[in-house]
PDB file as gemmi writes it, atoms N, CA and C in Angstrom:
CRYST1    1.000    1.000    1.000  90.00  90.00  90.00 P 1                      
ATOM      1  N   MET A   1       0.812  -1.203   0.000  1.00  0.00           N  
ATOM      2  CA  MET A   1       0.000   0.000   0.000  1.00  0.00           C  
ATOM      3  C   MET A   1       0.853   1.264   0.000  1.00  0.00           C  
ATOM      4  N   ARG A   2       2.182   1.093   0.051  1.00  0.00           N  
ATOM      5  CA  ARG A   2       3.060   2.250  -0.022  1.00  0.00           C  
ATOM      6  C   ARG A   2       2.851   3.018  -1.319  1.00  0.00           C  
ATOM      7  N   ASN A   3       2.567   2.283  -2.403  1.00  0.00           N  
ATOM      8  CA  ASN A   3       2.325   2.941  -3.685  1.00  0.00           C  
ATOM      9  C   ASN A   3       1.060   3.796  -3.657  1.00  0.00           C  
ATOM     10  N   VAL A   4       0.043   3.360  -2.943  1.00  0.00           N  
ATOM     11  CA  VAL A   4      -1.191   4.137  -2.841  1.00  0.00           C  
ATOM     12  C   VAL A   4      -0.909   5.461  -2.137  1.00  0.00           C  
ATOM     13  N   THR A   5      -0.148   5.406  -1.067  1.00  0.00           N  
ATOM     14  CA  THR A   5       0.229   6.622  -0.350  1.00  0.00           C  
ATOM     15  C   THR A   5       1.033   7.546  -1.250  1.00  0.00           C  
ATOM     16  N   ARG A   6       1.940   6.975  -2.015  1.00  0.00           N  
ATOM     17  CA  ARG A   6       2.750   7.779  -2.928  1.00  0.00           C  
ATOM     18  C   ARG A   6       1.882   8.399  -4.031  1.00  0.00           C  
ATOM     19  N   LEU A   7       0.945   7.636  -4.551  1.00  0.00           N  
ATOM     20  CA  LEU A   7       0.030   8.166  -5.565  1.00  0.00           C  
ATOM     21  C   LEU A   7      -0.780   9.332  -5.017  1.00  0.00           C  
ATOM     22  N   GLU A   8      -1.227   9.213  -3.786  1.00  0.00           N  
ATOM     23  CA  GLU A   8      -1.983  10.310  -3.165  1.00  0.00           C  
ATOM     24  C   GLU A   8      -1.122  11.564  -3.054  1.00  0.00           C  
ATOM     25  N   TYR A   9       0.137  11.375  -2.662  1.00  0.00           N  
ATOM     26  CA  TYR A   9       1.050  12.511  -2.576  1.00  0.00           C  
ATOM     27  C   TYR A   9       1.291  13.125  -3.957  1.00  0.00           C  
ATOM     28  N   LEU A  10       1.585  12.289  -4.943  1.00  0.00           N  
ATOM     29  CA  LEU A  10       1.849  12.791  -6.293  1.00  0.00           C  
ATOM     30  C   LEU A  10       0.634  13.518  -6.854  1.00  0.00           C  
ATOM     31  N   HIS A  11      -0.535  12.960  -6.612  1.00  0.00           N  
ATOM     32  CA  HIS A  11      -1.767  13.617  -7.061  1.00  0.00           C  
ATOM     33  C   HIS A  11      -1.872  15.011  -6.441  1.00  0.00           C  
ATOM     34  N   SER A  12      -1.587  15.114  -5.163  1.00  0.00           N  
ATOM     35  CA  SER A  12      -1.729  16.409  -4.485  1.00  0.00           C  
ATOM     36  C   SER A  12      -0.725  17.434  -5.014  1.00  0.00           C  
ATOM     37  N   VAL A  13       0.523  17.043  -5.250  1.00  0.00           N  
ATOM     38  CA  VAL A  13       1.496  18.031  -5.729  1.00  0.00           C  
ATOM     39  C   VAL A  13       1.246  18.400  -7.192  1.00  0.00           C  
ATOM     40  N   ILE A  14       0.820  17.448  -7.997  1.00  0.00           N  
ATOM     41  CA  ILE A  14       0.489  17.770  -9.388  1.00  0.00           C  
ATOM     42  C   ILE A  14      -0.678  18.742  -9.429  1.00  0.00           C  
ATOM     43  N   MET A  15      -1.693  18.494  -8.632  1.00  0.00           N  
ATOM     44  CA  MET A  15      -2.848  19.383  -8.603  1.00  0.00           C  
ATOM     45  C   MET A  15      -2.468  20.760  -8.048  1.00  0.00           C  
ATOM     46  N   ARG A  16      -1.608  20.777  -7.055  1.00  0.00           N  
ATOM     47  CA  ARG A  16      -1.218  22.050  -6.438  1.00  0.00           C  
ATOM     48  C   ARG A  16      -0.400  22.911  -7.393  1.00  0.00           C  
ATOM     49  N   TRP A  17       0.448  22.288  -8.215  1.00  0.00           N  
ATOM     50  CA  TRP A  17       1.365  23.030  -9.069  1.00  0.00           C  
ATOM     51  C   TRP A  17       0.999  23.007 -10.549  1.00  0.00           C  
ATOM     52  N   ARG A  18      -0.168  22.498 -10.903  1.00  0.00           N  
ATOM     53  CA  ARG A  18      -0.522  22.400 -12.321  1.00  0.00           C  
ATOM     54  C   ARG A  18      -0.650  23.768 -12.986  1.00  0.00           C  
ATOM     55  N   HIS A  19      -0.939  24.804 -12.218  1.00  0.00           N  
ATOM     56  CA  HIS A  19      -1.014  26.148 -12.812  1.00  0.00           C  
ATOM     57  C   HIS A  19       0.319  26.555 -13.425  1.00  0.00           C  
ATOM     58  N   THR A  20       1.439  26.072 -12.871  1.00  0.00           N  
ATOM     59  CA  THR A  20       2.742  26.412 -13.446  1.00  0.00           C  
ATOM     60  C   THR A  20       2.921  25.750 -14.808  1.00  0.00           C  
ATOM     61  N   TYR A  21       2.328  24.578 -14.989  1.00  0.00           N  
ATOM     62  CA  TYR A  21       2.396  23.895 -16.274  1.00  0.00           C  
ATOM     63  C   TYR A  21       1.718  24.745 -17.340  1.00  0.00           C  
ATOM     64  N   TRP A  22       0.521  25.209 -17.058  1.00  0.00           N  
ATOM     65  CA  TRP A  22      -0.236  26.002 -18.034  1.00  0.00           C  
ATOM     66  C   TRP A  22       0.349  27.396 -18.212  1.00  0.00           C  
ATOM     67  N   ALA A  23       1.088  27.884 -17.234  1.00  0.00           N  
ATOM     68  CA  ALA A  23       1.730  29.198 -17.349  1.00  0.00           C  
ATOM     69  C   ALA A  23       3.051  29.108 -18.106  1.00  0.00           C  
ATOM     70  N   GLY A  24       3.450  27.882 -18.497  1.00  0.00           N  
ATOM     71  CA  GLY A  24       4.685  27.698 -19.243  1.00  0.00           C  
ATOM     72  C   GLY A  24       5.921  27.566 -18.382  1.00  0.00           C  
ATOM     73  N   ARG A  25       5.747  27.496 -17.075  1.00  0.00           N  
ATOM     74  CA  ARG A  25       6.886  27.345 -16.162  1.00  0.00           C  
ATOM     75  C   ARG A  25       7.027  25.873 -15.779  1.00  0.00           C  
ATOM     76  N   ARG A  26       7.323  25.063 -16.755  1.00  0.00           N  
ATOM     77  CA  ARG A  26       7.401  23.613 -16.558  1.00  0.00           C  
ATOM     78  C   ARG A  26       8.797  23.239 -16.072  1.00  0.00           C  
ATOM     79  N   THR A  27       8.846  22.623 -14.924  1.00  0.00           N  
ATOM     80  CA  THR A  27      10.133  22.277 -14.331  1.00  0.00           C  
ATOM     81  C   THR A  27      10.390  20.781 -14.473  1.00  0.00           C  
ATOM     82  N   PRO A  28      11.651  20.384 -14.436  1.00  0.00           N  
ATOM     83  CA  PRO A  28      11.970  18.948 -14.447  1.00  0.00           C  
ATOM     84  C   PRO A  28      11.315  18.204 -13.286  1.00  0.00           C  
ATOM     85  N   ARG A  29      11.226  18.859 -12.138  1.00  0.00           N  
ATOM     86  CA  ARG A  29      10.600  18.220 -10.974  1.00  0.00           C  
ATOM     87  C   ARG A  29       9.137  17.894 -11.265  1.00  0.00           C  
ATOM     88  N   PHE A  30       8.422  18.810 -11.893  1.00  0.00           N  
ATOM     89  CA  PHE A  30       7.020  18.572 -12.225  1.00  0.00           C  
ATOM     90  C   PHE A  30       6.889  17.378 -13.163  1.00  0.00           C  
ATOM     91  N   TYR A  31       7.764  17.316 -14.166  1.00  0.00           N  
ATOM     92  CA  TYR A  31       7.728  16.178 -15.089  1.00  0.00           C  
ATOM     93  C   TYR A  31       8.073  14.870 -14.382  1.00  0.00           C  
ATOM     94  N   ARG A  32       8.984  14.905 -13.405  1.00  0.00           N  
ATOM     95  CA  ARG A  32       9.302  13.693 -12.636  1.00  0.00           C  
ATOM     96  C   ARG A  32       8.088  13.205 -11.857  1.00  0.00           C  
ATOM     97  N   TRP A  33       7.326  14.143 -11.275  1.00  0.00           N  
ATOM     98  CA  TRP A  33       6.106  13.749 -10.561  1.00  0.00           C  
ATOM     99  C   TRP A  33       5.135  13.066 -11.513  1.00  0.00           C  
ATOM    100  N   MET A  34       4.950  13.642 -12.686  1.00  0.00           N  
ATOM    101  CA  MET A  34       4.027  13.046 -13.661  1.00  0.00           C  
ATOM    102  C   MET A  34       4.525  11.680 -14.124  1.00  0.00           C  
ATOM    103  N   ASP A  35       5.825  11.581 -14.383  1.00  0.00           N  
ATOM    104  CA  ASP A  35       6.389  10.302 -14.822  1.00  0.00           C  
ATOM    105  C   ASP A  35       6.250   9.230 -13.753  1.00  0.00           C  
ATOM    106  N   GLU A  36       6.488   9.602 -12.503  1.00  0.00           N  
ATOM    107  CA  GLU A  36       6.360   8.631 -11.411  1.00  0.00           C  
ATOM    108  C   GLU A  36       4.918   8.184 -11.241  1.00  0.00           C  
ATOM    109  N   TYR A  37       3.979   9.114 -11.331  1.00  0.00           N  
ATOM    110  CA  TYR A  37       2.553   8.791 -11.241  1.00  0.00           C  
ATOM    111  C   TYR A  37       2.186   7.757 -12.304  1.00  0.00           C  
ATOM    112  N   ASN A  38       2.626   8.010 -13.536  1.00  0.00           N  
ATOM    113  CA  ASN A  38       2.329   7.089 -14.628  1.00  0.00           C  
ATOM    114  C   ASN A  38       3.077   5.764 -14.485  1.00  0.00           C  
ATOM    115  N   ALA A  39       4.287   5.801 -13.947  1.00  0.00           N  
ATOM    116  CA  ALA A  39       5.063   4.574 -13.769  1.00  0.00           C  
ATOM    117  C   ALA A  39       4.391   3.649 -12.756  1.00  0.00           C  
ATOM    118  N   ILE A  40       3.911   4.204 -11.664  1.00  0.00           N  
ATOM    119  CA  ILE A  40       3.220   3.387 -10.660  1.00  0.00           C  
ATOM    120  C   ILE A  40       1.984   2.754 -11.293  1.00  0.00           C  
ATOM    121  N   ARG A  41       1.322   3.506 -12.125  1.00  0.00           N  
ATOM    122  CA  ARG A  41       0.141   2.983 -12.846  1.00  0.00           C  
ATOM    123  C   ARG A  41       0.495   1.726 -13.636  1.00  0.00           C  
ATOM    124  N   GLU A  42       1.698   1.705 -14.194  1.00  0.00           N  
ATOM    125  CA  GLU A  42       2.121   0.573 -15.024  1.00  0.00           C  
ATOM    126  C   GLU A  42       2.679  -0.598 -14.209  1.00  0.00           C  
ATOM    127  N   TYR A  43       3.545  -0.337 -13.235  1.00  0.00           N  
ATOM    128  CA  TYR A  43       4.239  -1.447 -12.577  1.00  0.00           C  
ATOM    129  C   TYR A  43       3.547  -1.943 -11.317  1.00  0.00           C  
ATOM    130  N   ALA A  44       2.617  -1.204 -10.771  1.00  0.00           N  
ATOM    131  CA  ALA A  44       1.924  -1.640  -9.554  1.00  0.00           C  
ATOM    132  C   ALA A  44       0.419  -1.599  -9.813  1.00  0.00           C  
ATOM    133  N   ARG A  45      -0.009  -2.416 -10.737  1.00  0.00           N  
ATOM    134  CA  ARG A  45      -1.404  -2.360 -11.203  1.00  0.00           C  
ATOM    135  C   ARG A  45      -2.408  -2.624 -10.077  1.00  0.00           C  
ATOM    136  N   THR A  46      -2.122  -3.529  -9.183  1.00  0.00           N  
ATOM    137  CA  THR A  46      -3.039  -3.829  -8.082  1.00  0.00           C  
ATOM    138  C   THR A  46      -3.216  -2.604  -7.186  1.00  0.00           C  
ATOM    139  N   ASP A  47      -2.103  -1.954  -6.842  1.00  0.00           N  
ATOM    140  CA  ASP A  47      -2.179  -0.740  -6.034  1.00  0.00           C  
ATOM    141  C   ASP A  47      -2.891   0.365  -6.799  1.00  0.00           C  
ATOM    142  N   TRP A  48      -2.628   0.460  -8.091  1.00  0.00           N  
ATOM    143  CA  TRP A  48      -3.281   1.471  -8.927  1.00  0.00           C  
ATOM    144  C   TRP A  48      -4.797   1.297  -8.904  1.00  0.00           C  
ATOM    145  N   LEU A  49      -5.247   0.075  -9.067  1.00  0.00           N  
ATOM    146  CA  LEU A  49      -6.689  -0.178  -9.070  1.00  0.00           C  
ATOM    147  C   LEU A  49      -7.306   0.104  -7.702  1.00  0.00           C  
ATOM    148  N   ALA A  50      -6.582  -0.219  -6.634  1.00  0.00           N  
ATOM    149  CA  ALA A  50      -7.072   0.084  -5.283  1.00  0.00           C  
ATOM    150  C   ALA A  50      -7.156   1.594  -5.081  1.00  0.00           C  
ATOM    151  N   TYR A  51      -6.145   2.314  -5.538  1.00  0.00           N  
ATOM    152  CA  TYR A  51      -6.132   3.788  -5.437  1.00  0.00           C  
ATOM    153  C   TYR A  51      -7.300   4.388  -6.209  1.00  0.00           C  
ATOM    154  N   CYS A  52      -7.526   3.919  -7.420  1.00  0.00           N  
ATOM    155  CA  CYS A  52      -8.621   4.439  -8.248  1.00  0.00           C  
ATOM    156  C   CYS A  52      -9.985   4.131  -7.613  1.00  0.00           C  
ATOM    157  N   ALA A  53     -10.139   2.939  -7.105  1.00  0.00           N  
ATOM    158  CA  ALA A  53     -11.412   2.568  -6.484  1.00  0.00           C  
ATOM    159  C   ALA A  53     -11.668   3.398  -5.225  1.00  0.00           C  
ATOM    160  N   GLU A  54     -10.634   3.600  -4.431  1.00  0.00           N  
ATOM    161  CA  GLU A  54     -10.777   4.356  -3.189  1.00  0.00           C  
ATOM    162  C   GLU A  54     -11.179   5.814  -3.447  1.00  0.00           C  
ATOM    163  N   HIS A  55     -10.650   6.383  -4.521  1.00  0.00           N  
ATOM    164  CA  HIS A  55     -10.902   7.804  -4.813  1.00  0.00           C  
ATOM    165  C   HIS A  55     -11.913   8.017  -5.941  1.00  0.00           C  
ATOM    166  N   ARG A  56     -12.485   6.920  -6.414  1.00  0.00           N  
ATOM    167  CA  ARG A  56     -13.479   6.962  -7.499  1.00  0.00           C  
ATOM    168  C   ARG A  56     -12.933   7.602  -8.774  1.00  0.00           C  
ATOM    169  N   TYR A  57     -11.699   7.228  -9.126  1.00  0.00           N  
ATOM    170  CA  TYR A  57     -11.085   7.675 -10.371  1.00  0.00           C  
ATOM    171  C   TYR A  57     -11.210   6.562 -11.394  1.00  0.00           C  
ATOM    172  N   HIS A  58     -11.279   6.916 -12.642  1.00  0.00           N  
ATOM    173  CA  HIS A  58     -11.318   5.911 -13.702  1.00  0.00           C  
ATOM    174  C   HIS A  58      -9.920   5.320 -13.844  1.00  0.00           C  
ATOM    175  N   PRO A  59      -9.788   4.005 -13.920  1.00  0.00           N  
ATOM    176  CA  PRO A  59      -8.461   3.395 -13.961  1.00  0.00           C  
ATOM    177  C   PRO A  59      -7.674   3.681 -15.241  1.00  0.00           C  
ATOM    178  N   ASP A  60      -8.312   4.231 -16.259  1.00  0.00           N  
ATOM    179  CA  ASP A  60      -7.588   4.537 -17.495  1.00  0.00           C  
ATOM    180  C   ASP A  60      -6.984   5.935 -17.501  1.00  0.00           C  
ATOM    181  N   HIS A  61      -7.156   6.706 -16.437  1.00  0.00           N  
ATOM    182  CA  HIS A  61      -6.585   8.047 -16.445  1.00  0.00           C  
ATOM    183  C   HIS A  61      -5.081   7.993 -16.215  1.00  0.00           C  
ATOM    184  N   ASP A  62      -4.404   9.074 -16.553  1.00  0.00           N  
ATOM    185  CA  ASP A  62      -2.978   9.181 -16.282  1.00  0.00           C  
ATOM    186  C   ASP A  62      -2.682  10.586 -15.752  1.00  0.00           C  
ATOM    187  N   ALA A  63      -1.411  10.866 -15.521  1.00  0.00           N  
ATOM    188  CA  ALA A  63      -1.044  12.145 -14.925  1.00  0.00           C  
ATOM    189  C   ALA A  63      -1.445  13.327 -15.790  1.00  0.00           C  
ATOM    190  N   ARG A  64      -1.396  13.169 -17.073  1.00  0.00           N  
ATOM    191  CA  ARG A  64      -1.768  14.285 -17.971  1.00  0.00           C  
ATOM    192  C   ARG A  64      -3.247  14.648 -17.806  1.00  0.00           C  
ATOM    193  N   ASP A  65      -4.077  13.671 -17.489  1.00  0.00           N  
ATOM    194  CA  ASP A  65      -5.492  13.955 -17.268  1.00  0.00           C  
ATOM    195  C   ASP A  65      -5.710  14.846 -16.046  1.00  0.00           C  
ATOM    196  N   LEU A  66      -4.776  14.842 -15.113  1.00  0.00           N  
ATOM    197  CA  LEU A  66      -4.899  15.682 -13.923  1.00  0.00           C  
ATOM    198  C   LEU A  66      -4.728  17.165 -14.265  1.00  0.00           C  
ATOM    199  N   LEU A  67      -4.152  17.437 -15.417  1.00  0.00           N  
ATOM    200  CA  LEU A  67      -3.895  18.830 -15.806  1.00  0.00           C  
ATOM    201  C   LEU A  67      -5.122  19.517 -16.365  1.00  0.00           C  
ATOM    202  N   ALA A  68      -6.145  18.751 -16.646  1.00  0.00           N  
ATOM    203  CA  ALA A  68      -7.354  19.337 -17.262  1.00  0.00           C  
ATOM    204  C   ALA A  68      -8.103  20.222 -16.302  1.00  0.00           C  
TER     205      ALA A  68                                                      
END                                                                             
């Protein structure tokens, strides 16, 4: 369940700093958060599905969808 906790953290920082993405101030750190979010989705599928079910997210979403 460590991955679920990490996903929750990554979700919160991506949501908190997504305005910088749209303002054109894209940092390597922001991209690392997005890459890690997507990587967990791929390599820890069981945790990903538990995270999505707990928060009522569609399991096909990815970090880029959080920017909408």
